[in-house]
C-alpha positions in Angstrom: 16.0 8.5 58.1 15.0 7.9 61.7 18.6 7.2 62.5 19.7 10.5 61.0 17.0 12.4 63.1 18.1 10.6 66.2 21.8 11.4 65.8 21.2 15.0 64.9 19.2 15.4 68.2 21.8 13.6 70.2 24.7 15.6 69.0 23.3 18.7 70.6 23.7 17.3 74.1 25.8 14.2 73.6 27.3 12.8 76.8 30.8 11.5 77.3 31.3 7.8 76.7 34.0 6.1 78.6 36.8 4.5 76.5 37.8 0.8 76.6 40.7 0.6 79.0 42.4 -1.2 81.8 41.9 0.0 85.3 45.3 1.7 85.5 45.7 0.2 89.0 49.3 0.8 90.1 49.3 -1.8 92.9 51.4 -4.9 92.3 49.6 -7.7 90.6 49.3 -11.1 92.3 47.8 -14.1 90.5 45.7 -15.1 93.5 44.5 -11.7 94.6 41.8 -9.4 93.1 42.6 -5.7 92.6 39.8 -3.2 92.3 39.6 0.4 90.9 36.7 2.8 91.3 36.9 5.8 89.0 34.7 8.7 90.3 34.2 11.5 89.7 35.0 11.8 86.0 34.7 14.6 83.5 35.2 14.8 79.7 34.9 18.2 78.1 34.7 17.5 74.3 34.1 19.6 71.3 31.6 17.9 68.9 32.1 18.0 65.1 29.3 16.7 63.0 29.0 15.7 59.3 25.7 14.8 57.6 25.8 13.7 54.0 22.6 13.3 52.0 20.7 15.6 49.7 23.0 18.5 50.9 26.2 18.3 53.0 25.9 19.7 56.5 28.9 20.4 58.8 28.7 21.8 62.3 30.7 22.3 65.5 29.4 22.5 69.1 31.6 23.7 71.9 31.6 22.1 75.3 30.2 25.3 77.0 27.1 25.0 74.8 26.5 21.4 76.0 27.1 22.5 79.6 24.5 25.2 79.3 21.8 22.6 78.5 22.8 20.0 81.0 20.4 19.5 83.9 21.8 16.3 85.4 24.8 14.0 84.7 26.8 11.3 86.4 29.4 8.8 85.3 31.7 6.2 86.8 33.8 3.1 86.2 34.4 -0.1 88.2 37.3 -2.5 87.4 38.3 -5.8 88.8 41.6 -7.6 87.9 43.1 -10.9 89.0 46.3 -11.9 87.3 45.8 -11.6 83.5 42.0 -11.5 83.8 40.0 -8.4 84.1 36.4 -7.2 84.1 34.9 -3.8 83.9 31.5 -2.1 84.2 31.1 1.5 83.2 28.0 3.6 83.3 27.0 7.2 82.7 23.7 9.0 82.5 22.7 12.5 81.6 19.6 14.6 81.1 19.5 17.9 79.2 16.8 20.4 78.6 16.4 23.1 76.1 13.6 25.7 75.8 12.6 27.9 72.8 9.8 30.4 72.6 8.6 32.7 69.8 6.0 35.4 69.9 4.1 36.9 67.1 0.8 36.3 65.3 1.2 32.7 66.5 3.0 32.1 69.9 5.1 29.0 70.0 6.7 27.4 73.1 8.8 24.2 72.8 10.7 22.3 75.4 13.1 19.5 74.6 14.2 16.9 77.1 17.0 14.5 76.2 18.0 11.4 78.3 21.0 9.3 77.4 22.4 6.4 79.2 25.6 4.4 78.3 26.5 1.1 79.9 29.7 -1.0 79.0 30.3 -4.5 80.2 33.8 -5.6 79.3 36.4 -8.3 79.8 40.1 -8.1 79.3 43.1 -10.5 79.1 46.8 -9.6 79.6 49.0 -10.8 76.7 52.1 -8.9 77.9 53.2 -7.1 81.1 51.9 -3.8 79.7 49.3 -4.9 77.1 45.7 -6.1 77.5 43.2 -7.1 74.8 39.7 -5.9 75.6 36.3 -6.9 74.3 32.7 -6.3 75.4 29.3 -4.9 74.7 28.2 -1.2 74.8 24.6 -0.3 75.2 23.3 3.2 74.5 19.9 4.3 75.5 18.5 7.6 74.1 15.1 9.2 74.5 14.1 12.6 73.2 10.8 14.2 74.2 9.3 17.4 72.7 6.7 19.4 74.5 5.0 21.7 72.0 2.5 24.5 72.7 1.1 27.0 70.2 -1.5 29.7 70.7 -3.1 32.8 69.2 -3.7 35.3 71.9 -5.4 33.5 74.8 -6.6 30.7 72.6 -4.4 27.6 72.8 -4.9 25.2 69.8 -1.9 22.9 70.1 -0.6 21.3 73.3 1.1 17.9 72.7 4.0 15.8 73.8 6.0 14.1 71.1 8.5 11.3 71.6 11.1 12.1 68.8 13.1 8.9 69.6 13.1 6.2 72.2 15.9 3.8 71.1 18.5 1.3 72.4 21.6 0.4 70.4 24.2 -2.3 71.0 27.8 -2.6 69.6 30.3 -5.3 70.1 33.8 -3.8 70.4 37.4 -5.0 70.3 40.2 -2.9 71.9 43.7 -2.8 73.1 45.2 -1.2 76.2 48.8 -0.2 76.9 49.8 1.0 80.4 53.3 1.6 81.9 54.5 3.1 85.1 57.8 5.0 84.7 58.3 5.5 88.4 56.2 4.7 91.5 54.0 7.7 91.1 53.8 8.5 87.3 52.4 6.3 84.5 50.7 6.5 81.2 47.8 4.7 79.5 46.9 4.4 75.8 43.5 2.9 74.7 42.1 2.2 71.3 38.9 0.4 70.4 36.7 -0.3 67.3 33.2 -1.6 66.9 33.3 -4.9 64.9 29.5 -5.2 64.5 26.3 -3.8 65.9 23.8 -1.1 65.3 26.4 1.6 64.3 28.4 1.3 61.1 31.4 3.1 62.6 32.5 3.2 66.2 36.1 4.1 67.0 38.0 5.8 69.8 41.5 6.7 70.8 42.6 7.9 74.3 45.7 9.0 76.2 45.8 9.2 80.0 48.6 10.4 82.3 48.3 8.8 85.8 49.6 10.2 89.1 49.6 8.1 92.2 49.0 10.1 95.3 48.8 7.1 97.6 47.8 3.4 97.6 44.2 4.5 97.6 44.1 7.8 95.6 45.1 8.4 92.1 44.6 11.4 89.7 44.5 11.2 85.9 44.2 13.6 83.0 44.3 13.1 79.3 42.7 13.5 75.9 40.2 11.5 73.9 38.8 11.2 70.4 35.6 9.3 69.7 33.8 8.9 66.3 30.4 7.2 65.8 28.7 7.0 62.4 25.8 5.3 60.7 24.6 5.0 57.1 20.9 4.8 56.1 18.8 5.1 52.9 15.4 6.7 52.6 13.4 7.2 49.4 16.5 6.4 47.4 18.6 8.9 49.1 21.7 7.6 51.1 22.5 9.4 54.3 25.8 9.2 56.1 26.1 10.7 59.6 29.3 11.0 61.6 29.7 12.6 65.0 33.3 13.2 66.4 34.1 14.2 69.9 37.5 15.3 71.0 38.7 17.1 74.1 40.5 16.8 77.5 39.5 14.4 80.3 40.2 14.4 84.1 39.2 12.0 86.8 39.9 10.5 90.3 40.4 6.8 90.9 40.4 4.8 94.1 42.6 1.6 94.0 42.7 -1.2 96.5 
């Protein structure tokens, strides 16, 4: 049941998670020379769809503007290094979101929720074709949710406590495939798909499309669309719970290649 509670809290302010992908570096490959790509800044603006199955089915949708209203800090970036068919990547993102709620009446209630989420991917890839790479690696997700609760009657405060709803780290091992192709010197496309083969989540799948525009040897712009689904199954007191969170929406970013 704790997994269900964690996922329901995270869906309110879930941060974008970078997809498994090649660097999209348009510079010519040379077997004896490293090529690097730094992707920053990046933005993913997803809509979140949630499904919870247990005692009663619950379905909900959260628009990106609602996530943005609660965001207090966020940053994400990617680093790629390729040499011939071999490639390595490190991707990281971190966000902090806050939400406040107050209610007045016979009993006054004030509650402040702070959510911190960090995602780190360490990946390796190998080119099996001029345009195709196989990708594998580990994804680490850190999530912490703190609740500051205060209740009072008039001027008399009788509850003032901080509760850690969740403080959890999860690991998944993923396998993926990347396809990239440059039609002309300036325009290319990239397709990515990955799936979690084992780990802390029962389901972990994403599919992504990017269109790439090469401004110069150093600067590149990309835009695209991404779908991500993460789900887990648990059982508490004889009741089986299934929770799935899907994110889908447009992406944009800037990449430096050298």
